[in-house]
C-alpha positions as a Markdown table, in Angstrom:
| # | Residue | x | y | z |
|---|---|---|---|---|
| 1 | Unk | 98.2 | 14.2 | 22.4 |
| 2 | Unk | 94.9 | 16.5 | 22.7 |
| 3 | Unk | 91.5 | 15.4 | 23.3 |
| 4 | Unk | 88.3 | 17.3 | 21.9 |
| 5 | Unk | 85.8 | 18.5 | 24.5 |
| 6 | Unk | 82.9 | 16.7 | 23.4 |
| 7 | Unk | 84.9 | 13.3 | 23.2 |
| 8 | Unk | 86.2 | 14.3 | 26.8 |
| 9 | Unk | 82.2 | 14.6 | 28.1 |
| 10 | Unk | 81.3 | 11.7 | 26.6 |
| 11 | Unk | 84.2 | 9.5 | 28.2 |
| 12 | Unk | 83.6 | 11.2 | 31.9 |
| 13 | Unk | 80.1 | 10.7 | 31.7 |
| 14 | Unk | 79.8 | 14.7 | 32.3 |
| 15 | Unk | 78.5 | 17.2 | 29.8 |
| 16 | Unk | 80.5 | 20.1 | 27.7 |
| 17 | Unk | 79.3 | 23.2 | 30.3 |
| 18 | Unk | 80.5 | 21.1 | 33.2 |
| 19 | Unk | 83.9 | 20.7 | 31.8 |
| 20 | Unk | 83.7 | 24.2 | 30.3 |
| 21 | Unk | 83.6 | 25.7 | 34.0 |
| 22 | Unk | 86.3 | 23.5 | 35.6 |
| 23 | Unk | 88.7 | 25.2 | 32.9 |
| 24 | Unk | 89.6 | 27.5 | 35.9 |
| 25 | Unk | 91.3 | 24.6 | 37.6 |
| 26 | Unk | 93.7 | 24.6 | 34.4 |
| 27 | Unk | 96.4 | 26.9 | 33.0 |
| 28 | Unk | 96.1 | 28.3 | 29.6 |
| 29 | Unk | 99.2 | 25.8 | 28.5 |
| 30 | Unk | 96.6 | 23.0 | 28.7 |
| 31 | Unk | 93.8 | 23.7 | 26.8 |
| 32 | Unk | 93.2 | 25.6 | 23.6 |
| 33 | Unk | 90.1 | 26.3 | 21.7 |
| 34 | Unk | 86.6 | 28.0 | 22.5 |
| 35 | Unk | 83.1 | 26.6 | 23.7 |
| 36 | Unk | 82.5 | 23.4 | 21.7 |
| 37 | Unk | 85.9 | 23.7 | 19.6 |
| 38 | Unk | 88.1 | 23.7 | 23.3 |
| 39 | Unk | 90.9 | 20.9 | 23.3 |
| 40 | Unk | 92.4 | 19.6 | 26.6 |
| 41 | Unk | 96.0 | 17.9 | 26.8 |
| 42 | Unk | 96.9 | 14.7 | 28.5 |
| 43 | Unk | 97.9 | 16.3 | 31.3 |
| 44 | Unk | 94.7 | 18.2 | 31.4 |
| 45 | Unk | 92.6 | 15.4 | 31.3 |
| 46 | Unk | 94.5 | 13.6 | 34.4 |
| 47 | Unk | 93.4 | 17.1 | 36.8 |
| 48 | Unk | 90.1 | 17.4 | 35.2 |
| 49 | Unk | 88.8 | 13.4 | 36.3 |
| 50 | Unk | 90.3 | 14.6 | 39.8 |
| 51 | Unk | 88.4 | 17.7 | 40.1 |
| 52 | Unk | 85.4 | 16.0 | 39.0 |
| 53 | Unk | 85.5 | 13.4 | 41.5 |
| 54 | Unk | 86.3 | 15.4 | 44.5 |
| 55 | Unk | 86.5 | 19.2 | 43.6 |
| 56 | Unk | 88.2 | 20.4 | 46.7 |
| 57 | Unk | 91.2 | 19.0 | 45.8 |
| 58 | Unk | 92.3 | 20.8 | 42.7 |
| 59 | Unk | 92.5 | 24.5 | 43.5 |
| 60 | Unk | 91.6 | 26.8 | 40.6 |
| 61 | Unk | 95.1 | 28.2 | 38.7 |
| 62 | Unk | 95.3 | 32.0 | 37.1 |
| 63 | Unk | 98.1 | 33.6 | 35.3 |
| 64 | Unk | 99.5 | 37.3 | 36.8 |
| 65 | Unk | 102.1 | 39.5 | 36.9 |
| 66 | Unk | 104.1 | 40.7 | 39.7 |
| 67 | Unk | 104.5 | 43.9 | 40.5 |
| 68 | Unk | 106.9 | 43.7 | 43.4 |
| 69 | Unk | 108.1 | 41.8 | 46.5 |
| 70 | Unk | 106.4 | 42.3 | 49.7 |
| 71 | Unk | 108.3 | 43.0 | 53.2 |
| 72 | Unk | 108.1 | 39.2 | 54.0 |
| 73 | Unk | 110.5 | 37.4 | 51.6 |
| 74 | Unk | 108.0 | 34.6 | 51.3 |
| 75 | Unk | 105.8 | 37.1 | 49.6 |
| 76 | Unk | 105.1 | 39.0 | 46.2 |
| 77 | Unk | 102.7 | 41.1 | 45.6 |
| 78 | Unk | 100.8 | 40.2 | 42.0 |
| 79 | Unk | 98.1 | 41.5 | 39.5 |
| 80 | Unk | 96.4 | 38.6 | 38.2 |
| 81 | Unk | 94.3 | 38.8 | 35.4 |
| 82 | Unk | 91.0 | 39.6 | 35.2 |
| 83 | Unk | 90.9 | 40.1 | 39.0 |
| 84 | Unk | 90.7 | 43.8 | 40.2 |
| 85 | Unk | 94.0 | 44.9 | 42.8 |
| 86 | Unk | 96.6 | 43.3 | 43.7 |
| 87 | Unk | 97.2 | 39.8 | 45.8 |
| 88 | Unk | 99.9 | 38.7 | 47.9 |
| 89 | Unk | 101.0 | 35.2 | 46.7 |
| 90 | Unk | 103.3 | 32.7 | 48.5 |
| 91 | Unk | 107.1 | 31.9 | 47.1 |
| 92 | Unk | 109.7 | 29.8 | 47.7 |
| 93 | Unk | 112.4 | 31.7 | 49.6 |
| 94 | Unk | 115.0 | 30.8 | 46.5 |
| 95 | Unk | 112.5 | 32.9 | 44.2 |
| 96 | Unk | 113.3 | 35.9 | 46.1 |
| 97 | Unk | 114.2 | 39.0 | 43.7 |
| 98 | Unk | 114.0 | 37.0 | 41.0 |
| 99 | Unk | 110.4 | 37.0 | 40.2 |
| 100 | Unk | 110.0 | 41.3 | 39.8 |
| 101 | Unk | 107.9 | 41.9 | 36.6 |
| 102 | Unk | 107.7 | 38.7 | 35.4 |
| 103 | Unk | 104.5 | 36.6 | 34.4 |
| 104 | Unk | 103.3 | 33.5 | 36.3 |
| 105 | Unk | 101.4 | 30.9 | 37.1 |
| 106 | Unk | 99.3 | 31.0 | 40.5 |
| 107 | Unk | 97.4 | 28.4 | 42.5 |
| 108 | Unk | 94.2 | 29.9 | 44.5 |
| 109 | Unk | 93.3 | 28.3 | 47.5 |
| 110 | Unk | 89.8 | 28.8 | 48.8 |
| 111 | Unk | 88.6 | 27.3 | 52.4 |
| 112 | Unk | 86.6 | 28.0 | 55.5 |
| 113 | Unk | 89.6 | 30.5 | 56.8 |
| 114 | Unk | 89.9 | 32.9 | 53.5 |
| 115 | Unk | 91.6 | 32.5 | 50.3 |
| 116 | Unk | 95.5 | 31.8 | 49.4 |
| 117 | Unk | 97.3 | 32.0 | 46.8 |
| 118 | Unk | 101.2 | 30.4 | 46.3 |
| 119 | Unk | 103.3 | 30.3 | 43.3 |
| 120 | Unk | 103.4 | 27.5 | 40.9 |
| 121 | Unk | 106.3 | 26.8 | 38.4 |
């Protein structure tokens, strides 16, 4: 079941604009629509609740295409949608040589040491 952004904003006690900014913490499958006609899935609602309570705990999500494997077998280089250049993404060892040319979901984790990227199923 999906819930509209206006209804969710009222339930969470926040504004529609705040929820629109938090969309980068979701994958594209978790929301649809544009502006005030945006709809969220049930699992997206839980992520948004956590993101409003503790923003640092929920990493941003992005989608990208795997370009090629790195010298370190735990990493692949990915071209993220909406970003220039390629970034190294940490992957499980069992996924080595299986992701070349595929679209994957990536978590973007930013802390005081910098930004890192991690593969998400």
